[in-house]
Backbone as JSON, one array per atom type, in Angstrom:
{
  "sequence": "MKLSARNQIPGRVTAITPGAVNGTVKVDIGHGLTVTASITEEAIAELALTEGDEVTVVVKASDVLIGK",
  "N": [[-22.08, -42.98, 37.64], [-21.96, -43.62, 41.04], [-23.98, -44.76, 43.7], [-24.93, -44.96, 47.25], [-27.39, -45.75, 47.92], [-29.44, -48.66, 47.85], [-31.87, -49.27, 46.57], [-32.39, -49.2, 43.53], [-34.01, -48.83, 40.67], [-34.32, -49.73, 37.27], [-35.84, -47.82, 34.49], [-38.13, -46.22, 32.16], [-38.9, -42.96, 31.2], [-42.13, -41.83, 30.96], [-43.82, -39.73, 31.03], [-43.77, -36.23, 31.67], [-44.67, -33.67, 33.73], [-44.83, -30.3, 33.96], [-44.5, -27.9, 36.62], [-44.97, -24.96, 38.72], [-42.76, -24.87, 40.59], [-41.92, -27.38, 41.25], [-41.94, -30.35, 39.22], [-43.69, -33.34, 37.91], [-42.52, -36.53, 37.25], [-43.2, -39.31, 35.63], [-42.32, -42.75, 35.56], [-42.02, -45.71, 33.84], [-41.55, -48.93, 35.25], [-41.75, -51.39, 34.38], [-43.65, -54.46, 34.27], [-46.14, -53.46, 34.25], [-46.13, -51.44, 36.09], [-45.7, -48.15, 37.43], [-43.71, -45.41, 38.68], [-44.03, -42.44, 40.25], [-42.38, -39.35, 40.5], [-41.85, -36.27, 42.29], [-39.99, -33.69, 41.38], [-37.68, -31.06, 41.41], [-38.12, -28.3, 38.94], [-35.67, -27.21, 38.15], [-34.04, -29.52, 38.42], [-35.13, -31.22, 36.52], [-34.39, -29.88, 34.18], [-31.66, -29.74, 34.44], [-31.01, -32.5, 34.22], [-31.82, -32.82, 31.74], [-34.26, -34.13, 31.07], [-36.42, -36.02, 29.09], [-39.31, -37.44, 27.63], [-39.17, -40.98, 27.09], [-36.62, -41.3, 27.79], [-34.22, -43.42, 29.2], [-33.91, -44.22, 32.54], [-32.89, -44.2, 36.05], [-34.64, -45.02, 38.83], [-34.25, -43.97, 42.08], [-34.66, -44.94, 45.39], [-34.6, -43.71, 48.48], [-35.23, -43.75, 51.66], [-35.86, -42.98, 55.08], [-37.99, -44.1, 56.31], [-40.34, -46.62, 55.53], [-43.59, -47.29, 55.0], [-46.27, -49.46, 55.35], [-49.67, -50.19, 54.69], [-52.82, -51.74, 55.52]],
  "CA": [[-22.35, -42.48, 38.99], [-22.33, -44.68, 42.11], [-24.72, -44.27, 44.82], [-24.98, -45.87, 48.28], [-28.76, -46.38, 47.97], [-29.6, -50.01, 47.26], [-33.12, -49.4, 45.86], [-32.29, -48.59, 42.27], [-34.81, -49.49, 39.73], [-34.34, -49.01, 35.87], [-37.13, -47.53, 33.86], [-38.24, -45.33, 30.98], [-39.66, -41.74, 31.3], [-43.37, -41.83, 30.12], [-44.51, -38.37, 31.13], [-43.18, -35.13, 32.46], [-45.88, -32.65, 33.89], [-44.21, -29.26, 34.55], [-45.18, -27.09, 37.56], [-44.38, -23.72, 39.09], [-41.46, -25.02, 41.16], [-41.71, -28.77, 41.01], [-42.7, -31.13, 38.13], [-43.77, -34.78, 38.1], [-42.07, -37.36, 36.21], [-43.65, -40.6, 35.61], [-41.34, -43.71, 35.01], [-42.47, -47.01, 33.63], [-40.52, -49.69, 35.63], [-42.08, -52.66, 33.92], [-44.8, -55.21, 34.71], [-47.4, -52.59, 34.43], [-45.96, -50.51, 37.25], [-45.16, -46.75, 37.25], [-43.31, -44.72, 39.74], [-44.01, -40.97, 39.92], [-41.43, -38.62, 41.36], [-41.98, -34.93, 42.26], [-38.68, -33.14, 41.46], [-37.76, -29.55, 41.05], [-38.02, -27.95, 37.67], [-34.35, -27.14, 37.9], [-33.5, -30.83, 38.3], [-35.6, -31.76, 35.3], [-33.64, -29.18, 33.24], [-30.34, -30.05, 34.56], [-30.77, -33.77, 33.8], [-32.33, -32.79, 30.43], [-35.16, -35.27, 30.94], [-37.44, -36.01, 28.06], [-40.13, -38.73, 27.47], [-38.62, -41.98, 26.35], [-35.3, -41.44, 28.33], [-33.93, -44.41, 30.21], [-33.47, -43.51, 33.91], [-32.85, -45.14, 37.19], [-35.3, -44.47, 39.99], [-33.54, -44.22, 43.32], [-35.53, -44.66, 46.58], [-33.88, -43.58, 49.7], [-36.08, -43.29, 52.62], [-35.63, -43.41, 56.49], [-39.18, -44.76, 56.73], [-41.15, -47.26, 54.56], [-44.82, -47.66, 55.58], [-47.25, -50.36, 54.72], [-51.03, -50.2, 55.31], [-53.77, -52.69, 54.97]],
  "C": [[-22.64, -43.58, 39.82], [-22.92, -44.09, 43.21], [-24.77, -45.35, 45.87], [-26.42, -46.47, 48.46], [-28.85, -47.62, 47.17], [-30.85, -50.17, 46.46], [-33.02, -48.55, 44.5], [-33.03, -49.31, 41.21], [-34.79, -48.83, 38.25], [-35.65, -48.84, 35.35], [-37.03, -46.63, 32.82], [-39.33, -44.23, 31.38], [-40.98, -41.81, 30.42], [-44.07, -40.57, 30.08], [-43.85, -37.48, 32.08], [-44.24, -34.02, 32.47], [-45.09, -31.4, 34.6], [-45.1, -28.55, 35.66], [-44.43, -25.85, 37.93], [-43.0, -23.83, 39.61], [-41.06, -26.47, 40.98], [-42.49, -29.39, 39.85], [-42.83, -32.54, 38.63], [-43.18, -35.46, 37.03], [-42.47, -38.71, 36.56], [-42.69, -41.65, 34.87], [-41.99, -45.17, 34.98], [-41.33, -47.94, 34.12], [-40.75, -51.15, 35.41], [-43.04, -53.36, 34.73], [-45.99, -54.48, 35.07], [-47.25, -51.64, 35.66], [-45.25, -49.11, 36.84], [-44.88, -46.17, 38.52], [-43.47, -43.21, 39.25], [-43.32, -40.27, 40.99], [-41.76, -37.06, 41.17], [-40.5, -34.34, 42.4], [-38.66, -31.76, 41.05], [-37.63, -29.39, 39.48], [-36.59, -27.84, 37.22], [-33.73, -28.46, 37.68], [-33.92, -31.43, 36.92], [-34.89, -31.05, 34.14], [-32.25, -29.57, 33.22], [-30.01, -31.57, 34.0], [-31.35, -33.91, 32.17], [-33.4, -33.87, 30.08], [-36.19, -35.06, 29.82], [-38.09, -37.4, 28.05], [-39.24, -39.68, 26.64], [-37.18, -42.15, 26.9], [-35.18, -42.65, 29.26], [-33.17, -43.9, 31.41], [-33.34, -44.59, 34.9], [-33.61, -44.4, 38.3], [-34.63, -44.91, 41.29], [-34.35, -43.97, 44.45], [-34.57, -44.78, 47.8], [-34.7, -42.98, 50.76], [-35.7, -43.82, 54.05], [-36.84, -44.33, 56.92], [-39.9, -45.42, 55.52], [-42.42, -47.76, 55.27], [-45.62, -48.57, 54.64], [-48.59, -50.31, 55.52], [-51.91, -51.2, 54.67], [-55.14, -52.33, 55.57]]
}
């Protein structure tokens, strides 16, 4: 699958927490960093996500904020 998004980060699923509609998926992207995504339960099922899966985190946002 090819995507136009340039922010693609490889990682490994470390945890999946189900919810009523959305679940959270934690992905270890290395160097002690974890990305947490909130996605629909339907998407988790369609992707057949399980802990240990190698995945790609895709970040596509119109705004990126930095605070200090």
